[in-house]
N, C-alpha and C positions, 0 to 999 in steps of 0.2 A: 470415465474413470473415477473411482471412489478416492476419498481423500481421509486419511486416518485422523481420529480426534487430538485435539490438543492437550498436553498435561494441563490440569488446572491449577491455579494458584488458590490458597486460602489466605485471609488476612494474617499478616506476620511471616508470609512465605518469604524464602530469600529470592530476590530478583537482580541481575545484573544489568548494568548499563555499560555500552561499549559505543565507540567512535568509529564506525567503520568506513566512514564518508569523510567530510570536511570539518575543519575546527569550528567550534562554536563561542557564542558570546557568553561570557562567564555569568553575566546578571540573570539572563534569561533561563541558564542552564540550572542555575541554583534554585529559581523559581519553581521550574517544573520537578526538581529532584525533591523538594519540599513536598510537593502534591504526592508523588510515589511514596515517599519515606513516613507520610503519615498513613499508611496502609500496611506497607511491606517493608522487609528488611533489605535496604538497597545497597548493593555493593557496586562501586564505579571502578572500572579497570584502570589501573595505572596509566595504561598506555592512552586512554581516553583524553588526556590532556598534552598529548603530542601536536607538532605542528610542523608541517613541512609544505610550504607553499600553500596550496588550496587544498592540501589533506590534513588528516588529523594525525600527523605522523606518517613514517614510512609504510610500504604495504608489509612488511615483515612483522613490524610490531601491531599494525592494526590486525592482521590475520592471525597473529599469536594471540592477542586478547580475545577475540572472538571464539577461537578454537579451545582456549581454556575454558571458557563458560560452556561451550558445547559439550565438553568432555566432563563436566562436573556434575556428577549424579545429583547431587543436593539441589541444583538449580533448576526451575521449571520454566522461567522465561527470561527473555533478553530483550532489551529494549535500546533502540538507537538513541544517541544523544541528539543527532541532527541529521539533515540529509546533506544536500551540496552535490559532491561527486567522488567517488573513489570505490564504491561498494563492488561494482563489477571487476575492478582490478583483483579483488580478494578471490575470485570464484575458483581459480586453477588450485588454489593452495588450501582450501577447505576439505576436511573430511567430514562429511555428514552422515554420521552413523547413529545418531540419538535425536528423537523428537525433542525439540525443545520450542516453547511459544515464543515467537518473533513478533514484536509490536515496532512500528514504524511506517514510514511512507516515502514518496518522493524518491530519492536515489535509492533508498532500502528496497526498493522493485526489484533490484537485482539479486537480493537476497531472498524476496517473496517468490520470485520465479524459480530460485533453486529448491526452494520448499515445495513449491508446485510440482516441480518435473519429479519430485520423489514420493508425492502423494501426500505430503503433509499440509495441513492448515496451518494459517498464520493471521495475524491480525493487522490489516491496513487501518492505522490509526494515527495519532498524534505521536510526533517524536517529543524528547524530554524538552527541548528548547520551545516548543509549541504549546506544549500540556499546561504550563503555568498561566497562559493566558486564554485558555479555553472556558466557556462557560461550565457550571456545574452539571449539567445534563449530559455534556460529553464526558466529562470526568467519571461519572457515575455508569454511563454505559461502558466506558474503557474498562472500569473495574469488573463489571458484570461479564464482560467477554473473556477477560483473563480469568475469571473465576467459573466459567463454563455455564453462567446463567442467561436465560432467555432475555431478548431485549426487543423492543417495538420496533415496526416496520419504519423504513424510511420514506418520506415522500419526495418526489423530483417537482420539478416547476413546469416542465414543458414535454409534452407528448411529441417525439419525432414522427413515430410510426406506432399506431396502436396495435395491441395484441399481446399475448401471453407467452413467456417462455420460462423453462424452467431447466436448471442445470446448476453446476458448481461456479461459484462466482471466482473469476479469475481476472489477472491483469494488475493494473496499478498505473504508474506513470506511463505517459504516451512516449516521452523521449527514450525511456530506458527499455519499452518494448521495442521500438523501432531500432535502437541500437544494438539489440542482442538477436535481431533476425540473422538466421544462418549460423547461429551458434548453438551448442548443445544446452545452453542454458534456457532457451525459450521452450517451454512446455507446448505440447498441443491444446489448442483453443477450441478444437472441434467439440460441440454440444456444450460449451460454456456460455455463461452469460459474462460478457466482457466488462470489465469496469476500466475506464481511463479518466485522466485528470492530468493538469499540467500548470506550469507557471512561467510568464516571461517569454512565450513563444508566440511570434506575430501569426497571422492567420496563413500566410504562405508557407510558413513552415510546419504549422499543425497539418495543412493540406500535404505536405512533403512527406511527413511521417505516417500518416495514415495511407497515403497512397503506397507508400513502400510496403507497409504491411499487407495491403491489398494484393501487390505485385507478388510478394514473395510467397504468398498461399496462407499465410499464417491466419487469415481470417476466414478461410474456407471452413463451413460447417458451424460458424458460431451461431448460438441459438438467439441471442440478444444482446444488446447494449446498453450500459448504462454510463452517462457522462457525470461526472463530478465538477468540481469548480476548475475553471480555466482563467487564472489570475493573472491580472496585468498582460493579456494576450491581445490587445487592441491595437490596431495600427493607428497611429495620430494623423487625424484628418481623412480617413477613408470613409467611402459611403457605405461600407458594409461592416459588419462584425464578426467576430470570431464565432459565436454562436450560429450565425447564418451559414457560415463556412463548413462548420462541423455538422449541423443539421443536414446540409446536402450531401456531404460525403458520408455520414452514417446511414442517412436514409437510403442510400443506393445500394446498400446491402440486402434490403427487403425484408429485415426481422425486426421485432418488437425493439424499440428503442426509446429512451426516456433520458431528459438532460434537466440539469439543475439539480442534483442532488449534492446536499451539503458535505462533501468529501473532498479534502486537498488542501490547497493553500490559503484558502480564504479564512475569515474570522472564526468559523465553524468547522470542524473537521472531525465528523462523526465517525466512528470506528466500525468496521465491517469484518467479518470473517472470511478471508479468501480461502476457496476450497470447499466451505460449507454450501450445500444446497439451497438455491433461492428459488423463489417463485417472483418473476418480474409481470407486474400488470401495467403496460405502459399506458394504455387508456386511462385507467384509474390512477396513474401517477404513483405507483407504489411498489415497492421492494421489500420482500420480507424472507427471513430465513425460514426455510421449508422444513426443518428436521432440527433434531437435538443437536448441541454443539458437542456434548460428552459422548 
């Protein structure tokens, strides 16, 4: 499957911020907003400030805000305010007629998968509430990808299984991937280099979610696997780690696999383009984009 290039921003382009998932902490939001506003003309949807239990407003309001952005011909990109939960609830209401560059991660995976199912690329990277605390190189890389410029390869920390794999980089948050099994929102992963990351999930839950993907057939034909950060996923007092559990599970696929990329909920969340063709050299612990982004 080929994936259409993203619309590219230029400095001072219009960029929209929406909250498709949970409510955000105002101070962290303002900090990230300042980073974006230093380079782009940022417009925050009025609905982004909504609150309803664990959601940033009711489904109708969140969907309305996102749809308005998607329908605005003058906007090339939309950035999620934060993750949390709730984006998957919007999927039935969205009309995805026009390619818009999407930036976010975690719960935003539900939207990334919808983009992937349509053959559109998107950026797995910091949400607004995370962006303000990211190192300068992450911010620079984020701007580069939003503007369609080439970026350096990323290095992993540990080879699970050596080998080389090429294909579109797909995936995102493991919990969301597992939750969308059996729905039309989960695209085919055959031939893909699969990226997964997560936060706050104990090893047995990671095992359960991965096993669900295996049993469903969703991982059939996956060309390679890259593991991002699995933050706060340890079982207190256990004699095993989440990394050991994941290495065993992923290794059983028999494809090139690399762990420890700086992607996800850790202190560093390097952005990558989902849908872009990548080359994974697990033995050399290297993931590089293997084609132009525009």
